[in-house]
C-alpha positions in Angstrom: -29.3 30.7 -32.3 -25.7 30.1 -31.1 -23.0 29.2 -33.7 -22.5 25.7 -32.1 -26.0 24.6 -32.9 -26.2 22.6 -36.1 -29.4 22.1 -38.2 -28.6 18.4 -38.6 -26.1 16.1 -37.0 -25.8 12.6 -38.5 -24.3 9.9 -36.3 -22.8 7.1 -38.3 -22.1 6.6 -42.0 -22.7 3.8 -44.4 -25.3 4.0 -47.1 -27.9 5.5 -44.7 -25.7 8.1 -43.2 -24.0 9.2 -46.3 -27.3 9.4 -48.3 -28.8 11.5 -45.4 -25.8 13.7 -45.6 -26.1 14.1 -49.3 -29.8 15.2 -49.2 -29.3 17.4 -46.2 -26.3 19.1 -47.8 -28.2 19.7 -51.0 -30.9 21.4 -48.9 -28.2 23.8 -47.7 -28.5 22.5 -44.1 -24.7 22.0 -43.9 -25.0 18.7 -42.0 -22.3 17.5 -39.7 -21.6 13.8 -40.0 -19.8 12.1 -37.1 -18.9 9.0 -39.0 -17.2 7.0 -36.3 -13.7 5.5 -36.3 -14.7 2.5 -38.4 -16.7 4.4 -41.0 -18.6 3.2 -44.0 -20.9 0.5 -42.4 -21.1 -3.1 -43.4 -20.2 -2.4 -47.0 -16.7 -1.8 -45.8 -16.6 -5.5 -45.2 -18.2 -6.4 -48.6 -16.5 -7.3 -51.8 -18.4 -7.1 -55.1 -21.7 -5.3 -54.6 -23.8 -6.6 -57.5 -27.2 -5.4 -56.5 -26.8 -1.7 -56.0 -28.6 0.1 -58.8 -26.5 2.0 -61.3 -23.5 -0.3 -61.3 -24.0 -2.8 -64.2 -20.6 -4.5 -63.6 -20.8 -4.3 -59.8 -18.6 -2.2 -57.5 -16.5 -2.9 -54.4 -18.2 -2.0 -51.2 -15.4 0.2 -49.9 -15.3 2.0 -53.2 -19.0 2.7 -53.1 -18.7 4.1 -49.6 -15.8 6.3 -50.7 -17.9 7.7 -53.6 -20.9 8.3 -51.3 -18.7 10.2 -48.9 -17.2 12.3 -51.6 -20.6 13.1 -53.1 -21.9 14.4 -49.8 -18.9 16.6 -49.1 -19.2 18.0 -52.6 -22.4 19.6 -51.6 -21.1 20.9 -48.3 -21.5 18.1 -45.7 -18.9 18.3 -42.9 -17.5 14.9 -42.0 -15.5 14.1 -38.9 -13.9 10.7 -38.1 -14.9 10.7 -34.4 -16.8 8.3 -32.2 -19.8 9.6 -30.4 -19.6 8.8 -26.6 -22.7 10.5 -25.3 -26.0 12.0 -26.4 -28.6 14.0 -24.4 -32.0 13.8 -26.0 -34.0 15.2 -23.1 -34.3 18.6 -24.7 -33.6 20.4 -27.9 -31.2 21.4 -29.2 -29.8 17.9 -28.5 -26.3 17.5 -27.1 -23.8 15.3 -28.8 -20.4 14.5 -27.4 -17.4 12.8 -28.8 -14.7 12.7 -26.1 -14.0 16.3 -25.2 -15.8 17.7 -28.2 -19.4 18.7 -28.0 -22.0 19.9 -30.5 -25.7 20.8 -30.4 -28.3 19.7 -33.0 -31.8 21.0 -33.9 -32.3 17.6 -35.4 -30.5 14.3 -35.2 -30.3 11.4 -37.6 -29.1 8.1 -36.2 -27.4 5.9 -38.8 -25.1 3.9 -36.5 -25.7 0.6 -38.3 -25.0 -2.8 -37.0 -21.8 -4.8 -36.0 -20.8 -8.4 -36.7 -21.7 -11.0 -34.1 -19.1 -13.2 -32.5 -19.5 -16.7 -31.1 -18.2 -16.0 -27.6 -16.4 -19.3 -27.4 -13.0 -20.0 -25.9 -10.1 -19.0 -28.1 -12.1 -16.5 -30.1 -10.9 -13.3 -28.4 -7.4 -14.6 -27.9 -7.0 -15.3 -31.6 -9.0 -12.4 -33.0 -6.7 -10.8 -35.6 -4.5 -14.0 -35.6 -6.8 -16.2 -37.7 -10.2 -15.2 -36.3 -11.9 -12.5 -38.4 -15.3 -11.1 -39.3 -14.1 -9.4 -42.5 -13.2 -11.6 -45.4 -12.3 -8.6 -47.6 -10.0 -7.2 -44.9 -8.2 -10.5 -44.1 -8.8 -13.0 -46.9 -5.6 -12.0 -48.7 -3.5 -13.3 -45.8 -4.8 -16.8 -46.2 -3.7 -17.6 -49.7 -3.6 -21.4 -50.3 -4.9 -22.0 -46.7 -7.9 -24.0 -45.5 -10.6 -21.9 -43.8 -13.8 -22.2 -41.9 -16.8 -19.9 -42.2 -19.5 -19.9 -39.6 -23.2 -19.3 -40.5 -26.0 -20.1 -42.9 -27.3 -16.8 -44.1 -26.3 -14.5 -47.0 -23.4 -13.1 -45.0 -21.8 -16.5 -44.6 -22.4 -17.4 -48.2 -20.7 -14.2 -49.4 -17.8 -14.6 -47.0 -17.2 -18.2 -48.1 -17.5 -17.5 -51.8 -15.1 -14.5 -51.6 -12.6 -16.5 -49.6 -12.3 -19.1 -52.3 -10.4 -16.5 -54.3 -7.5 -17.1 -51.9 -8.1 -20.2 -49.8 -7.5 -23.7 -51.1 -10.6 -24.9 -49.3 -13.5 -23.3 -47.4 -15.7 -25.2 -45.0 -19.0 -23.7 -43.9 -20.1 -24.8 -40.4 -23.8 -24.4 -39.9 -26.0 -25.4 -37.0 -29.0 -26.5 -39.1 -29.5 -28.9 -42.0 -30.2 -26.2 -44.6 -29.1 -22.7 -45.2 -31.2 -19.6 -44.4 -29.5 -17.7 -47.2 -31.3 -16.5 -50.3 -31.5 -19.3 -52.9 -29.1 -17.7 -55.4 -26.5 -17.1 -52.7 -26.8 -20.6 -51.2 -26.6 -22.3 -54.6 -23.6 -20.2 -55.6 -21.8 -21.4 -52.5 -22.9 -25.1 -52.9 -21.8 -25.1 -56.5 -18.3 -23.8 -55.7 -15.9 -26.8 -55.8 -13.7 -25.2 -53.1 -16.6 -25.1 -50.6 -17.7 -27.9 -48.4 -20.4 -27.9 -45.6 -20.5 -29.4 -42.2 -24.2 -29.5 -41.2 -25.9 -29.6 -37.8 -22.8 -28.5 -36.0 -21.5 -25.7 -33.8 -18.0 -24.5 -32.9 -17.4 -24.9 -29.2 -13.8 -23.7 -29.2 -11.2 -22.2 -31.5 -7.9 -23.9 -31.1 -4.4 -22.5 -31.2 -2.0 -20.3 -29.3 -0.3 -17.8 -31.6 -2.6 -18.6 -34.5 -5.6 -20.7 -35.4 -4.9 -24.4 -35.8 -8.4 -25.7 -35.7 -11.9 -25.7 -34.2 -13.7 -28.0 -31.8 -17.0 -29.0 -33.3 -20.1 -30.5 -31.6 -22.7 -32.2 -33.8 -26.1 -31.2 -32.5 -27.8 -34.4 -33.6 -25.3 -36.9 -32.3 -23.5 -34.8 -29.6 -20.2 -36.1 -31.0 -17.3 -33.7 -30.4 -14.4 -33.6 -33.0 -11.5 -31.4 -33.7 -11.3 -30.0 -37.2 -8.0 -28.5 -38.6 -8.2 -25.1 -40.2 -5.9 -22.0 -40.6 -8.6 -19.4 -40.0 -12.2 -18.9 -38.8 -14.5 -16.2 -40.4 -17.7 -15.1 -38.7 -20.8 -14.9 -40.9 -23.5 -15.1 -38.2 -25.2 -11.8 -38.5 -25.1 -8.5 -36.8 -26.2 -6.5 -33.7 -27.6 -3.0 -34.0 -25.3 -0.3 -32.6 -27.8 1.3 -30.3 -26.1 1.1 -26.8 -25.8 4.9 -26.9 -29.6 5.2 -27.1 -30.8 2.7 -24.5 -33.3 4.4 -22.3 -33.4 7.4 -24.6 -35.2 6.0 -27.7 -37.8 3.3 -28.0 -35.9 0.1 -28.9 -37.3 -3.4 -29.7 -34.7 -6.2 -29.6 -32.1 -3.4 -29.8 -33.4 -1.9 -33.0 -34.6 1.7 -33.1 -38.3 1.9 -33.7 -39.4 4.4 -36.4 -42.9 5.7 -37.3 -43.2 4.1 -40.7 -43.4 5.3 -43.4 -41.5 8.2 -41.9 -38.2 7.9 -40.0 -39.3 9.7 -36.8 -38.3 8.0 -33.6 -39.9 8.2 -30.1 -38.2 11.6 -29.5 -39.3 14.5 -31.6 -36.5 15.8 -33.8 -34.6 12.5 -33.8 -34.7 10.3 -36.9 -33.2 7.0 -37.7 -32.2 5.1 -40.8 -30.5 2.0 -42.1 -29.6 -1.2 -40.4 -30.0 0.3 -37.0 -33.8 0.1 -37.6 -34.0 -2.8 -40.1 -34.7 -6.3 -38.9 -35.9 -7.5 -42.2 -34.2 -6.3 -45.4 -30.6 -5.2 -44.4 -29.8 -4.1 -47.9 -27.6 -1.2 -48.9 -30.3 0.2 -51.2 -33.0 0.1 -48.5 -30.6 1.8 -46.1 -29.8 4.5 -48.6 -33.5 5.0 -49.3 -34.2 5.4 -45.6 -31.3 7.8 -45.3 -33.0 9.9 -47.9 -36.3 9.8 -46.1 -34.6 10.8 -42.8 -33.0 13.9 -44.4 -36.3 14.9 -45.9 -38.1 14.4 -42.6 -35.6 16.5 -40.8 -35.6 19.2 -43.4 -39.4 19.5 -43.3 -39.5 19.7 -39.6 -36.9 22.5 -39.6 -38.8 24.3 -42.3 -42.0 24.1 -40.4 -40.3 25.4 -37.3 -38.7 28.3 -39.2 -42.0 29.3 -40.7 -43.7 29.2 -37.3 -41.0 31.4 -35.8 -41.4 34.0 -38.5 -39.4 35.2 -41.5 -36.3 33.1 -41.9 -34.4 31.3 -44.6 -36.2 28.0 -45.1 -34.8 25.6 -47.7 -36.3 22.7 -49.6 -34.8 19.4 -50.7 -33.9 19.8 -54.3 -35.7 17.6 -56.8 -33.7 14.7 -58.1 
C-alpha cells in the first residue's frame, strides 16, 4: 500500500469527529482529521455546556472542543485545518481533496456537522457581521447595554437569548408560533428571565439599517399587521442544515442527512461511516454525537481488521478497552 493511503480519514470535527479521532488514534490507526476552517462544530457557538457528563460545574463549548482535540492528538491523531473540496467514493481507497492537497483513505468517517440557518430576508446578508449574527458567544460581548432580537422557538433560540442577557439590556424573542418548541426547562428559563420578552405569532420580513442594524420589520401571522421594531442586533436561533453538499449523489441522503445503518454507522457506501449532527434529525446533542463518533471509529477499525486478516499476516489492532 502506498504511503499516501491512510487507514482512516475523518472529515469534520466537533464532538463526533474528535471522538472518532480519539478512538481511532488509540487503536494505532493514526487517523487524519481534516477539521475544516471553522472547526469544532456547533459547540464553538455554545456557552456553558451543562449536560455533558463529567463536568459537574459545566464547561464552555469552545473549551470542551479544545480539550477533545488535544486528547486525540495526544494519542497520535493528525489534525489539519483544511476545508475538503472534493471526495471520490466510487472506489477504494477513497480520494479526498482539499484545494491542491490530496489524500487516499481505506475508510472514511464523515463528521461534517450542521450549519446555522438564516432567514434569507432583505438586509440580512448586507448586515451580517454588522449586527446580524448566528453566534451569541462570538458576538454578544459587542452588544453590552443594547437591545437585541433573537429569532426562533427551540432550544437554540432559548440558549442564545438567555446568554445574551449577560450583555444586553433587553432581549426580545420573535417566534412564529404561540408557544415554544424548546424543552420545558430551557423555555421556562427564558420566560423567567426579566430581561427577556416575547413577540408571538410573528416573523421578520426585513432587517433594517445601512451600516448597522437599526430594527426589524415584523409581520403578525394572525392579523397580517406589519410593524417596525427597533433593535441593535438580530441573532438567529432557527436551527441548522446538515453539511452534506459534498456528498450529494455519492451517499444516501434523506432531507440532506446522511443515512446510516443503525445501530452501526455504516453509510450506503462500504467503507464510509458517518457520525454526529450530519446524521441526526432527532437528538442533536454533544453527547450523542460523541457516542456516534466512538461507534464510527470502532466500525472502521473492525472493517480494517477483517480486511487485514483476510489478506493474510498483518498487523491488526483493536480498540483499547476504556
